[in-house]
C-alpha positions in Angstrom: -56.3 -119.8 71.4 -57.3 -122.0 68.5 -58.8 -120.7 65.3 -61.9 -122.6 63.9 -63.0 -122.2 60.4 -65.6 -123.7 58.3 -65.3 -123.9 54.6 -68.9 -123.9 53.5 -70.6 -124.5 50.2 -74.2 -124.9 49.1 -76.3 -126.3 46.1 -79.7 -125.1 45.4 -83.0 -125.4 43.1 -82.2 -122.2 41.2 -80.5 -118.9 41.5 -82.7 -116.6 43.6 -84.2 -117.3 47.0 -86.5 -114.5 46.5 -88.3 -116.6 43.6 -88.9 -119.5 46.1 -85.7 -121.3 45.3 -84.2 -123.5 48.2 -81.1 -125.2 49.3 -80.7 -128.8 48.4 -77.2 -129.7 49.6 -75.0 -128.2 52.4 -71.1 -129.2 52.5 -68.9 -128.0 55.3 -65.3 -128.7 55.9 -63.7 -128.0 59.2 -60.3 -126.3 59.9 -58.6 -125.8 63.2 -55.3 -123.8 63.1 -55.4 -124.2 59.4 -55.5 -127.9 59.5 -58.3 -130.1 58.2 -59.9 -132.1 61.0 -62.1 -134.6 59.1 -65.0 -133.1 61.4 -67.2 -132.3 58.2 -70.8 -131.6 57.9 -72.8 -132.8 54.8 -76.3 -133.1 54.0 -78.9 -133.5 50.9 -82.1 -131.6 51.5 -85.7 -132.3 50.3 -86.7 -128.7 49.1 -90.4 -129.2 48.5 -90.2 -127.6 45.0 -89.0 -128.5 41.6 -85.4 -128.2 40.7 -84.7 -125.9 37.5 -83.1 -127.9 34.6 -80.3 -125.4 34.5 -79.5 -126.1 38.2 -79.6 -129.8 37.5 -77.0 -129.5 34.5 -74.6 -127.8 37.1 -75.0 -130.2 40.0 -76.6 -133.2 38.8 -79.0 -133.4 41.6 -82.5 -134.6 40.8 -86.0 -134.4 42.5 -86.1 -138.2 42.4 -82.9 -138.3 44.5 -83.8 -135.9 47.0 -87.5 -137.5 47.7 -86.5 -139.4 50.8 -83.9 -136.5 52.2 -84.6 -134.5 55.3 -85.9 -131.1 55.2 -83.8 -128.1 56.4 -86.0 -127.8 59.4 -85.0 -131.5 60.5 -81.4 -130.5 60.8 -81.2 -126.7 61.5 -80.2 -127.3 65.1 -77.3 -129.5 64.3 -76.1 -127.2 61.6 -76.2 -123.9 63.8 -74.4 -125.7 66.5 -71.7 -127.0 64.2 -71.0 -123.5 62.6 -71.8 -121.4 65.6 -68.7 -119.3 66.4 -66.6 -120.3 63.8 -65.2 -118.1 60.8 -67.0 -119.1 57.7 -64.9 -119.2 54.4 -67.1 -119.2 51.4 -66.6 -118.3 47.6 -69.3 -115.7 46.7 -70.7 -115.4 49.9 -73.7 -113.5 49.5 -75.1 -116.2 47.4 -74.7 -119.0 50.1 -75.5 -116.7 52.9 -78.6 -115.3 51.2 -80.1 -118.8 50.9 -79.2 -120.1 54.5 -80.6 -116.9 55.9 -83.8 -117.3 53.8 -84.0 -120.9 55.0 -83.8 -119.8 58.5 -86.5 -117.0 57.9 -88.9 -119.7 56.5 -88.7 -121.7 59.9 -91.4 -121.1 62.8 -90.1 -119.0 65.5 -87.1 -116.7 65.8 -83.7 -117.8 64.3 -80.8 -115.5 64.1 -79.0 -115.0 60.8 -75.8 -116.9 60.3 -73.7 -113.4 60.0 -74.8 -112.9 63.8 -73.3 -116.1 65.0 -70.5 -116.4 62.6 -67.9 -114.1 61.0 -67.6 -114.5 57.1 -64.7 -114.5 54.8 -65.4 -114.2 50.8 -62.7 -115.8 48.9 -64.2 -114.3 45.8 -63.6 -110.9 47.2 -60.0 -112.0 48.4 -59.2 -113.3 44.8 -60.3 -110.1 43.0 -58.2 -108.0 45.2 -55.3 -110.3 44.7 -55.8 -110.7 41.0 -57.6 -107.9 39.7 -58.8 -108.0 36.1 -58.4 -111.9 36.1 -61.0 -114.8 36.4 -61.6 -115.7 39.9 -64.0 -118.8 39.5 -63.2 -121.8 41.7 -61.9 -123.6 38.7 -59.7 -120.6 37.5 -58.2 -120.2 41.2 -57.6 -124.0 41.1 -55.5 -123.5 37.8 -53.9 -120.5 39.1 -52.6 -122.2 42.4 -51.9 -125.8 40.5 -54.8 -127.6 42.6 -56.0 -130.7 41.1 -59.8 -130.6 40.5 -59.8 -133.2 37.6 -62.3 -135.2 39.8 -64.7 -132.3 39.5 -67.2 -133.1 36.8 -70.2 -131.7 38.4 -70.5 -129.1 41.2 -71.1 -130.5 44.8 -71.4 -128.7 48.0 -69.0 -131.0 49.9 -66.5 -131.5 46.9 -66.5 -127.8 46.3 -65.9 -127.0 50.0 -63.1 -129.5 50.0 -61.5 -127.8 46.9 -62.1 -124.3 48.3 -60.2 -125.3 51.4 -57.1 -126.1 49.5 -57.4 -122.8 47.4 -58.0 -120.7 50.5 -54.8 -122.2 52.1 -52.8 -121.4 49.0 -54.2 -118.0 48.8 -53.2 -117.2 52.4 -49.7 -118.6 52.4 -50.1 -122.5 52.5 -50.8 -124.7 55.6 -49.7 -123.9 59.0 -46.3 -124.9 60.1 -45.7 -128.3 61.5 -44.8 -128.5 65.1 -41.2 -129.6 65.6 -42.3 -132.1 68.2 -45.1 -133.6 65.9 -44.7 -137.3 66.3 -42.6 -137.6 69.2 -43.8 -139.4 72.1 -44.2 -137.7 75.6 -42.0 -140.4 77.3 -39.1 -140.3 74.7 -35.8 -138.9 76.2 -34.0 -136.2 74.3 -31.3 -138.5 73.2 -33.7 -140.9 71.6 -35.3 -138.0 69.7 -31.8 -136.5 68.6 -30.1 -138.1 65.4 -26.5 -137.0 65.1 -24.8 -136.6 62.0 -21.5 -138.6 61.4 -18.6 -135.9 61.5 -16.8 -137.8 58.7 -19.6 -137.5 56.4 -18.9 -135.7 53.0 -19.3 -132.0 52.8 -22.8 -131.0 51.8 -23.1 -129.3 48.3 -24.8 -126.0 48.4 -27.0 -125.2 45.6 -27.8 -121.5 45.1 -31.3 -120.4 44.0 -31.6 -119.4 40.3 -32.8 -115.8 39.5 -36.2 -117.4 38.2 -36.4 -119.1 41.7 -35.6 -116.0 43.6 -38.2 -114.0 41.6 -40.8 -116.7 42.2 -40.0 -116.7 45.8 -40.4 -112.9 45.9 -43.7 -113.1 44.3 -44.9 -115.6 46.9 -43.7 -113.4 49.7 -45.7 -110.5 48.1 -48.8 -112.7 48.0 -48.3 -113.7 51.7 -47.6 -110.0 52.8 -50.9 -108.9 51.0 -53.1 -111.6 52.4 -51.6 -111.3 56.1 -52.1 -107.5 56.1 -48.2 -106.8 56.3 -47.5 -109.9 58.9 -45.2 -111.9 56.5 -42.5 -113.1 59.0 -40.0 -113.7 55.9 -40.3 -110.1 54.8 -39.7 -108.9 58.3 -36.5 -111.2 58.6 -35.3 -110.1 55.1 -35.7 -106.3 56.0 -33.9 -106.9 59.5 -31.1 -108.5 57.5 -30.8 -105.9 55.1 -30.7 -103.1 57.8 -27.9 -105.1 59.6 -25.9 -105.6 56.1 -26.3 -101.7 55.7 -25.2 -100.9 59.3 -22.2 -103.4 58.7 -21.1 -101.5 55.5 -21.3 -98.0 57.4 -19.0 -99.2 60.0 
């Protein structure tokens, strides 16, 4: 069964919905089986209130820019249908979920809170567990995982969601494995798909991994092991190989 995840971010007029602040931008990036699909959701919103100057300095969105934009009520049905049943990936989830649920409560009628129709993964909580005592902002994680965010001069919901998708994939072990049949046509014969090597070819040079490379590999496996809850395939293979070697030595 396919796993559908939505990487989500918002921009707002200020920091606290309890003080009447509202959402002014929603950005969502869809992943299915850990692959970006391009089926994204992005919308600027008219908040019907002034934006705090401190917030404008963060995201650069002004009241003048939002004057002709729709309100949350105008697109709530489309948004809820888009995220329904998905796993939401959010950095500092209480902030965005608090604002989204506040917007839902402001609407007439009854609207379920998002956490009742979606599951939520907070990448800030993940990062704090994986990197205790270190900075775990989105910018810090980009630097840690060597993700280029040089095009991010200001915050933006869709841009930050796209960057967070890359960060999340790196935090959880990289993108999903490519299918061995990817790119091959259904009507191709086996002989057309197989490329045989010349038996007279020179012997391939084997380059052994250095001590530093092996240490880096081990650190990556530890990261995958933690994020996967002990389900790292390479670790199981290594353990099986070590057990087999031990049995051979006993014999």
